[in-house]
TORTOR-846929 format. One line per 3 residues: number of its first residue (from 1); their letters; for each residue z, x, y of N, C-alpha, C. Coordinates in Angstrom, 3 decimals, always signed. Each point is the difference from the previous one (the first is absolute). Last residue first. Layout:
N
NUM) A) Z,X,Y,Z,X,Y,Z,X,Y  ... $
REM end
This chain:
207
207) TRT) +89.087,+96.650,+109.010,+0.478,-1.292,-0.467,+0.243,-0.957,+1.168  -1.359,+4.671,+0.351,-1.098,-0.737,-0.650,+0.421,-1.391,-0.445  +3.007,+3.185,+1.998,-0.989,-0.381,+1.012,-1.158,-0.796,-0.587 $
204) LRK) +3.391,+1.788,-2.842,+0.532,-1.075,+0.833,-0.997,-0.466,+1.039  -1.027,+3.736,-2.745,+0.020,-1.249,-0.784,+0.429,-1.168,+0.870  +0.248,+4.268,+1.834,-1.384,-0.476,-0.053,-0.096,-1.303,-0.799 $
201) RLT) +4.119,+2.220,+0.092,-0.283,-0.621,+1.302,-1.424,-0.544,+0.053  +1.309,+2.476,-3.782,+0.644,-1.317,+0.000,-0.232,-0.723,+1.325  -1.545,+4.417,-0.374,-0.773,-0.879,-0.875,+0.588,-1.409,-0.018 $
198) KLD) +2.298,+3.371,+2.340,-1.256,-0.326,+0.683,-0.829,-0.971,-0.824  +3.941,+1.692,-1.949,+0.307,-0.913,+1.103,-1.261,-0.427,+0.740  -0.364,+3.274,-3.388,+0.295,-1.317,-0.573,+0.272,-1.021,+1.097 $
195) TDV) -0.562,+4.487,+1.298,-1.267,-0.577,-0.454,+0.214,-1.394,-0.574  +3.791,+2.536,+1.241,-0.762,-0.405,+1.190,-1.302,-0.692,-0.394  +2.597,+1.833,-3.485,+0.723,-1.114,+0.625,-0.777,-0.521,+1.208 $
192) ILQ) -1.662,+3.871,-2.065,-0.200,-1.185,-0.837,+0.700,-1.217,+0.587  +0.561,+4.180,+2.146,-1.402,-0.405,+0.075,-0.229,-1.289,-0.776  +4.202,+2.036,-0.315,-0.184,-0.663,+1.292,-1.433,-0.478,+0.176 $
189) QLE) +1.042,+2.529,-3.865,+0.677,-1.297,-0.036,-0.226,-0.765,+1.304  -1.539,+4.414,-0.230,-0.824,-0.888,-0.823,+0.612,-1.392,-0.068  +2.473,+3.289,+2.218,-1.221,-0.290,+0.750,-0.914,-0.948,-0.776 $
186) TAL) +3.903,+1.567,-2.122,+0.326,-0.951,+1.067,-1.230,-0.358,+0.821  -0.393,+3.312,-3.375,+0.269,-1.306,-0.593,+0.256,-1.054,+1.065  -0.468,+4.511,+1.328,-1.279,-0.577,-0.399,+0.187,-1.399,-0.593 $
183) TGN) +3.888,+2.372,+1.115,-0.801,-0.213,+1.206,-1.315,-0.685,-0.328  +2.959,+1.403,-3.512,+0.411,-1.212,+0.684,-0.824,-0.313,+1.228  -2.302,+2.758,-3.984,+1.243,+0.143,+0.739,+0.288,-1.295,+0.745 $
180) AAA) -3.667,+0.414,-3.046,+0.485,+1.369,-0.112,+1.342,+0.205,+0.673  -1.265,-4.905,-1.881,-0.587,+0.976,+0.922,+0.683,+1.342,-0.141  -0.616,-5.605,-1.769,+0.452,+1.329,-0.415,-0.690,+1.013,+0.892 $
177) ITN) +1.027,-5.651,-0.303,-0.582,+1.094,+0.757,+0.622,+1.283,-0.536  -0.233,-5.355,-2.089,+0.302,+1.426,+0.045,-0.815,+0.778,+1.015  +2.318,-4.615,-2.429,-1.030,+0.128,+1.023,+0.190,+1.393,+0.599 $
174) PKM) +2.246,-2.273,-4.444,-0.378,+1.240,+0.673,-1.239,-0.105,+0.892  +4.018,-2.482,-2.585,-1.044,-0.639,+0.807,-0.644,+1.086,+0.860  +3.361,+1.278,-2.945,-0.475,-1.149,-0.766,-1.043,-0.818,+0.760 $
171) LDY) +2.218,+3.834,+1.929,-0.752,+0.446,-1.167,-0.600,-1.168,-0.778  +1.238,+0.337,+5.252,+0.436,-0.730,-1.186,-0.887,+0.389,-1.173  +1.695,+1.811,+5.257,-1.028,+0.055,-1.029,+0.543,-0.596,-1.294 $
168) TGG) +1.643,-1.411,+4.990,+0.344,+0.846,-1.131,-1.103,-0.042,-1.045  -1.449,-0.940,+5.074,+1.073,-0.463,-0.862,+0.217,+0.961,-1.148  -4.923,-0.583,+2.201,+1.348,+0.355,+0.449,+1.051,-0.590,-0.928 $
165) KTD) -4.796,-0.340,-0.689,+0.351,-0.741,+1.206,+1.396,+0.312,+0.513  -1.856,+2.237,-3.908,-1.124,-0.140,+0.927,+0.405,-0.639,+1.315  +3.468,+2.929,-2.759,-0.576,-1.318,-0.184,-1.062,-0.219,+1.071 $
162) LIT) +1.090,+5.042,-1.545,+0.439,-1.105,+0.853,-0.577,-1.316,-0.509  +0.865,+5.687,-1.273,-0.442,-1.307,-0.486,+0.574,-1.071,+0.921  -1.070,+5.733,+0.151,+0.744,-1.183,+0.428,-0.641,-1.256,-0.574 $
159) GGA) +0.197,+5.741,-1.421,-0.649,-1.108,+0.672,+0.922,-1.172,+0.283  +0.706,+4.338,-2.491,+0.214,+0.061,+1.445,-0.601,-1.140,+0.776  +0.290,+0.740,-4.876,-0.945,+0.974,+0.554,+0.115,+0.113,+1.515 $
156) ERV) +2.552,-3.150,-2.486,+0.459,+1.326,-0.401,-0.936,+1.106,+0.480  -1.168,-4.557,+0.806,+1.239,+0.333,+0.707,+0.468,+1.415,-0.321  -3.758,-1.670,-2.352,-0.291,+0.196,+1.431,+1.253,+0.422,+0.750 $
153) ILV) +0.564,-1.160,-4.478,-0.734,+1.263,+0.099,-0.363,+0.295,+1.449  +2.042,-4.157,-1.028,+0.938,+1.121,-0.101,-0.715,+1.334,+0.173  -2.685,-3.832,-0.053,+0.892,-0.038,+1.165,+0.980,+1.173,-0.033 $
150) GAA) -2.893,-0.754,-3.725,-0.621,+0.639,+1.151,+0.870,+0.032,+1.237  +1.330,-2.308,-4.051,+0.009,+1.451,-0.164,-0.508,+0.702,+1.254  -0.117,-4.747,+0.094,+1.368,+0.504,-0.191,+0.044,+1.518,-0.105 $
147) IDW) -3.921,-3.221,+0.561,+0.439,+0.950,+1.020,+1.334,+0.696,-0.285  -2.456,-3.433,-2.713,-1.075,+0.731,+0.660,+0.524,+1.179,+0.821  +2.854,-3.197,-2.204,-0.483,+1.040,-0.907,-1.168,+0.790,+0.594 $
144) PQL) +1.913,-3.775,+2.349,+0.909,+1.152,-0.062,-0.523,+1.132,-0.871  -3.640,-3.077,+2.311,+1.092,-0.275,-0.917,+0.898,+1.238,-0.084  -3.232,-1.760,+4.329,+0.027,+0.748,-1.248,+1.134,-0.511,-0.887 $
141) NDV) -1.631,-1.184,+4.729,-0.136,-0.896,-1.159,-0.137,+0.752,-1.322  -1.380,+2.811,+4.340,+0.963,-1.076,-0.189,-0.249,-0.700,-1.337  -1.029,+5.113,+2.611,-0.462,-1.055,-0.889,+1.128,-1.015,-0.202 $
138) QMC) -1.533,+5.100,+2.510,+0.619,-1.299,+0.234,-0.609,-1.001,-0.957  +0.624,+5.835,+1.152,-0.649,-1.128,-0.663,+0.732,-1.289,+0.358  -0.731,+5.785,+1.447,+0.735,-1.268,+0.000,-0.785,-1.035,-0.783 $
135) DLA) -1.236,+4.634,+0.079,+1.088,+0.079,+0.973,+0.829,-1.275,+0.032  -2.837,+2.557,-4.164,-0.044,-1.117,+0.948,+1.167,+0.167,+0.960  -0.260,+3.409,-2.795,-1.430,-0.281,-0.031,-0.345,-1.229,+0.846 $
132) GKA) +4.508,+1.956,-0.992,-0.671,+0.322,+1.253,-1.497,-0.205,-0.007  +3.653,-0.941,-3.366,-0.515,+1.375,-0.068,-0.824,+0.388,+1.229  +2.004,-4.375,-0.388,+1.061,+0.967,-0.277,-0.521,+1.433,+0.002 $
129) VYA) -3.003,-3.638,+0.381,+0.765,+0.171,+1.245,+1.052,+1.083,-0.197  -2.310,-1.176,-3.774,-0.863,+0.782,+0.886,+0.618,+0.155,+1.389  +2.157,-2.722,-3.218,+0.073,+1.405,-0.417,-0.838,+0.887,+0.908 $
126) LSL) -0.275,-4.616,+0.654,+1.301,+0.498,+0.435,+0.169,+1.467,-0.388  -3.806,-2.101,-1.575,-0.083,+0.140,+1.452,+1.313,+0.520,+0.577  -0.217,-1.107,-4.580,-0.634,+1.285,+0.303,-0.132,+0.223,+1.499 $
123) ASS) +1.724,-4.145,-1.360,+0.900,+1.064,-0.435,-0.584,+1.371,+0.322  -2.614,-3.867,+0.761,+1.054,+0.173,+1.001,+0.942,+1.134,-0.370  -5.213,-0.826,-1.106,+1.254,+0.184,-0.744,+1.092,+0.292,+1.011 $
120) GMF) -4.584,-0.524,+1.297,+0.136,-1.040,-1.003,+1.197,+0.173,-0.913  -1.905,+2.525,+4.054,-0.148,+0.522,-1.352,+0.088,-1.061,-1.077  -1.367,+0.696,+5.481,+0.638,-0.966,-0.888,-0.269,+0.435,-1.433 $
117) RIG) -0.102,+1.906,+5.662,-0.382,+0.087,-1.396,+0.646,-1.166,-0.748  -1.270,+1.885,+5.510,+0.754,-0.784,-0.974,-0.588,+0.193,-1.395  +0.391,+2.774,+5.220,-0.806,-0.572,-1.070,+0.873,-0.782,-0.945 $
114) RTA) +1.441,+1.779,+4.223,-1.123,+0.917,-0.233,-0.928,-0.525,-1.082  +2.900,-3.605,+2.848,+0.230,+1.188,-0.822,-1.253,+0.866,-0.085  +0.382,-4.358,+2.289,+1.109,+0.820,+0.502,+0.146,+1.336,-0.709 $
111) SLV) -3.292,-3.512,-1.097,-0.235,+0.489,+1.362,+1.045,+1.010,+0.449  +0.421,-2.127,-4.253,-1.237,+0.780,+0.007,-0.240,+0.616,+1.377  +3.552,-3.015,-0.479,+0.317,+1.295,-0.620,-1.227,+0.896,-0.015 $
108) AEF) -0.608,-4.368,+1.646,+0.922,+0.733,+0.861,+0.317,+1.378,-0.565  -2.659,-3.015,-2.538,-0.733,+0.492,+1.165,+0.889,+0.835,+0.912  +2.029,-2.109,-3.714,-0.971,+0.989,-0.446,-0.726,+0.626,+1.188 $
105) RSW) +2.886,-3.609,+0.840,+0.735,+1.225,-0.342,-0.959,+1.115,-0.397  -1.844,-4.230,+0.727,+0.436,+0.598,+1.267,+0.779,+1.284,-0.238  -1.335,-2.560,-3.736,-1.149,+0.624,+0.645,+0.409,+0.706,+1.293 $
102) RID) +3.300,-2.481,-2.240,-0.382,+1.180,-0.785,-1.172,+0.737,+0.635  +1.378,-4.093,+1.887,+1.001,+1.041,+0.240,-0.383,+1.277,-0.744  -2.607,-3.823,-0.728,-0.256,+0.545,+1.338,+1.001,+1.104,+0.347 $
99) RNK) +0.518,-2.432,-4.037,-1.109,+0.949,-0.083,-0.291,+0.619,+1.360  +3.381,-3.415,-1.554,+0.322,+1.250,+0.698,-1.119,+1.037,-0.054  -0.143,-4.328,-2.160,+0.323,-0.316,+1.392,+0.297,+1.262,+0.809 $
96) SPI) -3.390,+0.390,-4.102,+1.379,-0.446,+0.150,+0.260,-0.258,+1.471  -3.988,+2.097,-3.839,+0.259,-0.996,+1.041,+1.477,-0.406,+0.014  -2.038,+4.780,-1.629,+0.629,-1.208,-0.526,+0.267,-0.992,+1.134 $
93) RLS) -1.745,+4.558,+0.417,-1.037,-0.864,-0.578,+0.554,-1.352,-0.436  +2.742,+3.542,+1.725,-0.858,-0.484,+1.073,-1.067,-0.956,-0.515  +3.232,+2.524,-2.717,+0.321,-1.386,+0.341,-0.866,-0.553,+1.124 $
90) FVE) -0.349,+4.607,-1.476,-0.483,-0.934,-1.013,+0.218,-1.448,+0.415  +1.410,+4.159,+2.373,-1.179,-0.738,+0.448,-0.447,-1.076,-0.993  +4.479,+3.426,+1.858,-0.560,-0.788,-1.102,-1.158,-0.849,+0.506 $
87) IEA) +1.418,+4.788,+2.071,+0.351,-1.402,+0.179,-0.742,-0.789,-1.064  +1.337,+5.468,+1.590,-0.490,-0.936,-1.004,+0.466,-1.391,+0.377  -1.005,+4.875,+2.963,+0.835,-1.125,-0.432,-0.640,-0.745,-1.162 $
84) LAK) +0.192,+4.786,+3.223,-0.822,-0.620,-1.031,+0.870,-1.053,-0.670  +0.652,+2.090,+5.210,+0.412,-0.315,-1.370,-1.150,-0.495,-0.865  +0.531,+1.127,+4.886,-0.280,+1.182,-0.811,+0.188,-0.266,-1.497 $
81) RLE) +0.889,-3.288,+3.343,-1.360,+0.427,+0.307,-0.409,+1.235,-0.791  +4.479,-1.840,-0.226,-0.996,-0.760,-0.737,-1.419,+0.510,+0.244  +4.339,+3.192,+0.279,-0.734,-0.933,+0.849,-1.071,-0.701,-0.823 $
78) TVN) +2.909,+3.566,-1.619,+0.930,-0.937,+0.630,-0.697,-1.039,+0.880  -0.618,+3.984,-4.347,-0.679,-0.855,+0.977,+0.971,-1.045,+0.542  +0.521,+3.554,-3.508,+0.711,+0.108,+1.271,-0.657,-0.833,+1.099 $
75) STK) +0.249,-0.869,-5.658,-0.691,+0.746,+1.045,+0.850,+0.063,+1.271  +2.467,-0.368,-4.803,-0.936,-0.794,+0.790,-0.626,+0.865,+1.081  +1.717,+2.233,-4.595,+0.498,-0.504,+1.276,-1.080,-0.845,+0.665 $
72) IPK) +1.606,+2.436,-5.204,-0.988,-0.545,+0.925,+0.698,-0.538,+1.246  +0.948,+3.665,-4.575,+0.441,-0.876,+1.097,-1.168,-0.464,+0.860  -0.510,+1.076,-5.296,+0.009,+0.750,+1.258,+0.375,-0.942,+1.156 $
69) GNL) -0.593,-1.416,-4.677,+1.109,+0.937,+0.088,+0.081,+0.807,+1.284  -3.333,-3.438,-0.829,-0.084,+0.951,-1.110,+1.020,+1.126,+0.140  +0.505,-2.515,+3.960,-1.266,-0.240,-0.675,-0.172,+1.090,-1.049 $
66) FAG) +4.506,-2.246,+2.967,-0.753,+1.061,-0.659,-1.314,-0.526,-0.570  +4.770,-0.823,+3.587,-1.140,-0.574,-0.713,-0.892,+1.123,-0.502  +5.705,-0.415,+1.301,-1.358,+0.323,+0.407,-1.047,-0.661,-0.873 $
63) EGK) +4.935,-0.540,-0.192,-0.449,+1.262,-0.599,-1.436,+0.371,+0.358  +2.689,-4.141,+1.052,+0.734,+1.151,+0.509,-0.476,+1.344,-0.492  -1.426,-4.138,-2.871,+0.616,-0.134,+1.319,+0.832,+1.228,+0.352 $
60) VAT) -4.191,+0.473,-3.073,+1.345,-0.485,-0.240,+0.689,-0.017,+1.351  -5.473,+0.269,-1.833,+1.066,+0.126,+0.992,+1.290,-0.557,-0.570  -5.754,+1.406,-1.146,+1.367,-0.343,-0.398,+0.954,+0.145,+1.174 $
57) YLE) -5.585,-0.052,-1.974,+0.853,-0.013,+1.185,+1.395,-0.462,-0.425  -4.717,+2.033,-2.413,+1.305,-0.601,-0.254,+0.873,+0.166,+1.244  -5.493,+0.370,-1.827,+0.923,+0.137,+1.137,+1.282,-0.770,-0.305 $
54) SSL) -4.452,+0.534,-2.489,+1.189,+0.755,-0.429,+0.929,+0.305,+1.171  -4.102,-2.766,-0.219,-0.003,+1.239,+0.783,+1.161,+0.924,-0.368  -0.626,-4.154,-2.225,-1.381,+0.451,+0.143,-0.107,+1.298,+0.774 $
51) PNY) +4.149,-2.466,-0.729,-0.424,+0.771,-1.170,-1.416,+0.540,+0.115  +3.983,-1.207,+3.543,-1.418,-0.302,-0.153,-0.530,+0.818,-1.170  +5.153,-1.708,+1.740,-0.838,+0.914,-0.781,-1.416,-0.533,-0.089 $
48) IIG) +5.268,-0.399,+2.528,-1.367,-0.511,+0.047,-0.886,+1.015,-0.720  +5.608,-1.325,+0.923,-0.978,+0.776,-0.762,-1.353,-0.700,+0.110  +5.536,+0.028,+2.072,-1.377,-0.464,+0.114,-0.938,+0.936,-0.746 $
45) VVI) +5.661,-1.524,+0.933,-0.965,+0.802,-0.736,-1.382,-0.605,+0.197  +3.674,-1.896,+2.231,+0.581,+1.329,-0.204,-0.919,+0.930,-0.789  +0.498,-4.955,+3.151,-0.895,+0.800,-0.831,+0.548,+1.423,-0.100 $
42) EKC) +2.962,-4.569,+0.674,-0.586,+1.112,+0.733,-0.858,+0.841,-0.943  +2.976,-3.795,-1.111,-1.133,-0.494,+0.798,-0.682,+1.097,+0.811  +3.460,+0.913,-3.261,+0.587,-0.687,+1.158,-1.074,-0.378,+1.014 $
39) VTL) -2.363,+2.823,-2.946,+1.419,-0.129,-0.310,+0.667,-0.558,+1.249  -5.412,+0.684,-2.224,+0.954,-0.340,+1.050,+1.408,-0.053,-0.584  -5.185,+2.277,-1.176,+1.332,-0.392,-0.478,+0.878,-0.299,+1.207 $
36) GVS) -5.716,+0.366,-1.415,+1.121,+0.163,+0.925,+1.297,-0.444,-0.647  -5.586,+1.314,-1.095,+1.315,-0.307,-0.557,+1.073,+0.279,+1.052  -5.772,-0.463,-1.036,+1.045,+0.110,+1.018,+1.327,-0.475,-0.580 $
33) ICT) -5.409,+1.814,-1.277,+1.204,-0.635,-0.519,+1.100,+0.230,+1.029  -5.517,-0.110,+1.118,+1.204,+0.741,-0.375,+1.014,-0.891,-0.702  -5.333,+1.009,+2.618,+0.821,-0.934,-0.757,+1.197,+0.764,-0.552 $
30) YPF) -4.778,+1.114,+2.299,+1.256,-0.212,+0.722,+0.788,-1.110,-0.686  -4.649,+1.724,-1.144,+1.133,+0.830,-0.430,+1.292,-0.132,+0.795  -3.994,-3.320,-1.983,+0.172,+0.604,+1.321,+1.342,+0.725,-0.034 $
27) SNV) -2.020,-2.779,-3.561,+0.045,+1.468,-0.111,-0.026,+0.678,+1.369  +0.334,-4.838,-1.035,-1.292,+0.535,+0.417,-0.076,+1.525,-0.041  +3.985,-2.439,-1.161,-1.058,-0.671,-0.756,-1.370,+0.614,+0.298 $
24) YNM) +3.739,+1.521,+2.498,+0.085,+0.412,-1.406,-1.147,-0.590,-0.817  +0.515,-1.373,+4.483,-0.460,+1.385,-0.069,-0.048,+0.477,-1.446  +1.883,-4.150,+0.775,-1.453,-0.064,+0.135,-0.608,+1.402,-0.026 $
21) TGD) +4.730,-0.317,-0.077,-0.605,-0.509,-1.232,-1.520,-0.040,+0.082  +4.078,+1.998,+2.570,-1.417,+0.252,+0.218,-0.798,-0.450,-1.208  +4.590,+1.016,-1.371,-0.202,-0.364,+1.405,-1.411,+0.453,+0.388 $
18) IPD) +2.813,-0.843,-4.734,-1.307,+0.385,+0.551,-0.069,-0.515,+1.437  +4.127,-0.321,-2.231,-0.685,+0.844,-0.990,-1.395,+0.431,+0.421  +4.620,-1.132,+2.694,-1.375,-0.497,+0.007,-0.800,+0.879,-0.960 $
15) IIW) +5.611,-1.112,+0.961,-1.110,+0.734,-0.602,-1.321,-0.743,+0.194  +5.628,+0.641,+1.005,-1.085,-0.785,+0.601,-1.297,+0.738,-0.312  +5.540,-0.156,-1.768,-1.299,+0.656,-0.009,-1.046,-0.949,+0.576 $
12) TPK) +5.552,+0.306,+0.699,-1.163,-0.833,-0.265,-1.273,+0.838,+0.072  +5.925,-0.150,+0.041,-1.181,+0.864,-0.116,-1.202,-0.806,-0.475  +3.658,-2.822,+2.564,-0.127,+0.709,-1.270,-1.202,+0.946,+0.027 $
9) DTL) +1.249,-3.159,+3.497,+0.557,+1.346,+0.123,-0.124,+0.810,-1.293  -3.670,-3.863,+1.013,+1.457,+0.071,+0.009,+0.457,+1.443,+0.174  -4.557,-3.512,+0.787,+0.440,+1.382,-0.142,+1.515,+0.042,+0.149 $
6) EPK) -3.112,-4.220,-1.816,+0.840,+0.513,+1.086,+0.387,+1.446,-0.299  -4.699,-2.298,-1.785,+1.446,+0.085,-0.272,+0.751,+0.562,+1.203  -4.603,-2.980,+0.049,+0.452,+1.378,+0.126,+1.506,+0.071,-0.240 $
3) EHM) -3.281,-3.721,-2.234,+0.826,+0.219,+1.172,+0.522,+1.432,+0.008  -4.685,-1.113,-2.412,+1.427,-0.156,-0.206,+0.759,+0.281,+1.297  -5.080,-2.000,-0.348,+0.735,+1.253,+0.159,+1.498,-0.260,-0.166 $
REM end
């Protein structure tokens, strides 16, 4: 894999020509083109297009978010117990030293929410948070092109983007929580932080 380029202050297009590649190959209809533009390292334009459903999500910083030209807003859900959430599940099958953390997160979110989904396209998942079809989502270890457009669309729709473990959200290292609002985002973030700590403590007791 090529080294990830540094994001500079120059206008920069961040493009994923096919997000949800496995979905695309299998004709599963959750796949899209994702285009983001940054200026001074800040996302200012976001475009997500699903050609199979003819859904075009757009946002320009400060001008709101739209689906096929009509304004969209995030949901009004503020509690995890009432939320429909998305959490990435594909990596659960991959052996790694952090597999126990992934399983624990999955179980915690499943228990804390009204239900969970996984579409297989991070860009579309962010668009679904923006239009209120999902209340929140969490996924780590993505690439900038997976989320650049969606992050702006969520924000312009009234939603909140946080780094999974706190700190400043880094577009180039996007460990992502997206939620309908800050209250819900913070609750999901705290759940994940607490769950990770419990899992790490269990590791220590086994050594």
